[in-house]
C-alpha positions in Angstrom: 20.9 137.8 13.5 23.1 138.6 10.5 23.5 136.0 7.7 26.0 133.5 9.0 28.9 131.3 8.0 28.2 127.7 9.2 31.5 125.9 9.9 31.8 122.1 10.5 35.1 120.6 11.3 36.3 117.1 10.3 33.7 116.4 7.7 33.4 114.9 4.3 32.5 117.6 1.8 29.7 117.0 -0.7 30.4 116.9 -4.4 28.2 120.0 -4.9 30.6 122.1 -2.9 33.3 124.2 -4.4 36.3 122.5 -2.7 40.0 122.2 -2.4 42.1 119.5 -0.7 41.2 120.7 2.9 37.8 122.3 2.7 34.6 122.9 0.7 32.1 125.7 0.6 28.6 126.2 -0.7 26.7 129.5 -0.7 23.1 130.5 -1.0 21.2 133.7 -0.4 18.4 134.9 1.9 16.9 138.4 1.7 19.9 139.7 -0.1 22.5 138.2 2.3 25.0 135.6 1.4 25.0 132.4 3.6 28.0 130.1 3.4 28.3 126.5 4.5 32.0 125.8 5.1 33.1 122.2 5.6 36.6 121.3 6.7 37.9 117.8 5.9 40.6 118.1 8.5 40.5 119.0 12.1 41.8 122.4 12.9 43.2 122.8 16.4 43.6 125.5 19.0 44.1 129.1 18.0 44.1 128.2 14.3 40.3 128.4 14.7 40.6 132.0 15.7 42.6 132.7 12.6 39.9 131.1 10.5 37.4 133.6 11.9 39.7 136.5 11.3 40.2 135.3 7.7 36.4 135.2 7.2 36.1 138.7 8.6 38.9 140.2 6.5 38.3 138.3 3.2 34.6 137.8 3.2 33.1 140.4 5.6 31.5 137.7 7.8 29.0 139.1 10.2 28.1 135.9 12.0 30.0 132.6 12.4 28.2 129.4 13.7 30.5 126.5 14.6 29.4 122.8 14.6 31.6 120.0 15.9 32.1 117.8 19.0 33.4 118.3 22.5 33.9 116.7 25.9 31.6 117.3 28.9 32.7 117.8 32.5 29.2 117.0 33.8 28.9 113.4 34.8 25.2 113.2 33.8 25.9 113.9 30.1 25.8 110.6 28.3 28.1 110.8 25.2 26.3 111.1 21.8 22.9 111.9 23.5 23.4 115.6 24.0 24.2 118.8 22.1 26.1 121.5 23.9 26.1 125.3 23.5 26.7 128.4 25.6 27.9 132.0 25.7 31.0 131.9 27.9 34.5 130.4 27.6 37.7 130.6 29.5 40.7 131.4 27.3 44.2 131.8 28.8 42.6 132.1 32.3 40.3 134.9 31.1 36.5 134.5 31.0 34.9 135.7 27.7 31.2 136.3 27.4 29.3 137.0 24.2 25.8 137.0 22.8 25.1 133.6 21.3 22.7 134.1 18.3 21.6 130.4 18.5 20.0 130.6 22.0 16.7 131.9 20.9 16.3 128.9 18.5 17.5 126.4 21.1 15.5 127.2 24.2 12.9 124.5 23.5 15.4 121.8 22.5 15.4 119.2 25.3 18.6 117.6 24.0 20.7 120.8 24.3 22.8 121.4 27.4 24.0 125.0 28.3 27.2 125.6 30.1 30.5 127.5 30.6 33.2 126.2 28.3 36.9 125.8 29.0 39.4 126.3 26.1 42.4 124.0 26.3 45.6 124.4 24.4 45.3 120.8 23.3 43.5 117.6 24.2 46.8 116.5 25.7 46.2 119.0 28.5 43.1 117.0 29.6 45.0 115.4 32.6 43.5 114.1 35.8 45.1 117.0 37.7 43.5 119.5 35.3 40.1 117.8 35.6 40.2 117.9 39.4 41.0 121.6 39.3 38.2 122.7 36.9 35.3 120.2 36.9 33.3 122.0 39.5 33.6 125.4 37.7 33.1 124.5 34.1 30.8 122.3 31.9 32.6 121.7 28.6 36.1 121.4 27.2 37.3 121.9 23.7 40.5 123.6 22.1 38.8 125.9 19.6 35.6 127.5 20.8 37.2 130.2 23.0 39.6 131.3 20.3 36.8 131.7 17.8 34.7 133.6 20.3 37.7 135.9 21.1 38.3 136.6 17.4 34.6 137.3 16.9 34.4 139.7 19.8 37.4 141.7 18.5 36.2 141.7 14.9 32.6 142.6 15.7 31.2 139.3 14.4 28.4 137.3 16.0 29.4 133.8 17.1 27.7 130.7 18.3 28.5 127.0 18.6 26.4 123.8 18.7 28.5 120.7 19.4 27.8 117.0 19.9 28.9 115.8 23.3 31.1 113.0 22.2 33.0 112.2 25.3 32.6 112.6 29.1 35.7 113.5 31.1 34.1 113.3 34.5 32.6 109.8 34.2 33.5 106.6 32.3 30.8 105.6 29.9 30.7 102.6 27.6 31.2 104.8 24.5 34.0 107.4 24.2 36.5 108.6 21.7 38.2 105.2 21.6 35.2 103.4 20.0 33.4 106.2 18.3 33.2 104.4 15.0 30.9 101.7 16.2 27.6 101.5 14.4 25.6 102.3 17.6 27.6 105.5 18.1 27.0 106.4 14.5 23.2 106.0 14.8 23.1 108.2 18.0 25.2 110.9 16.3 23.1 110.7 13.1 20.0 111.6 15.2 21.8 114.6 16.7 23.1 115.7 13.3 19.5 115.6 12.1 18.6 118.0 14.9 21.4 120.3 13.8 20.1 120.2 10.2 16.6 121.1 11.3 18.0 124.0 13.4 20.0 125.2 10.4 16.7 125.5 8.6 15.1 127.6 11.3 18.1 129.9 11.7 18.9 130.3 8.0 16.0 129.1 5.9 16.8 129.0 2.2 14.7 130.2 -0.6 11.5 128.2 -1.2 11.7 125.4 -3.7 9.9 126.0 -7.0 7.1 123.8 -8.2 9.5 122.2 -10.7 11.8 121.0 -7.9 11.6 117.3 -7.2 10.3 116.1 -3.8 13.7 114.7 -2.9 15.3 118.1 -3.6 12.6 119.9 -1.6 13.1 117.6 1.3 16.9 118.2 1.4 16.7 121.9 0.4 17.8 123.0 3.8 20.3 120.2 4.3 22.9 121.0 1.6 25.7 120.8 4.1 26.5 117.2 5.1 27.5 117.7 8.7 29.7 114.6 9.3 31.2 113.9 12.7 34.5 112.0 12.8 34.2 111.0 9.2 30.6 109.7 9.4 28.1 110.9 6.8 24.9 112.2 8.2 
């Protein structure tokens, strides 16, 4: 797998990042490749996400983009905030896209990761009861951006993968959903999943080894220099 850009939406950017009003970026190197962690303070919606990939391709020569965020599940058994979701297929404008997900090799032994076919909506406002009845037996996840990013990656020759927290279930009503996601119980569940994402980031893009002069705290967090924060929560 080529050295990636890690993108996390709707996060709080660490002070160590080079940042502007809407995003922050921190880079490191591995075997001569540049690895960038890009955190977005705001939520980007729909096909804007595809434009972000195209910008990274054109301006930075990105060869791989890995996207972290949250999505809704169409499978009734997926309890919100207890699962991570990934896959290699998405429906965009009624067309099924298939790509090679570079994360799959690293995720095959993760019991908390669900695999499935994703449906790219134009907006969360399209998540109606009629829409759900029409698609829930065919697809597993729903989200407005993943398919657009995959489409831009395929056209631009960039590897693409996603790993999202299942934050809501559209097929079954659970006690926790997007209406109460700031409760402490939800925060603790997501903190555990974010920790899994951090560990995965270390296995996919391990950073240079810490020197003997580096403190133990710095060594412990050496692979966690991106603070993946979901819905404004720090990890």
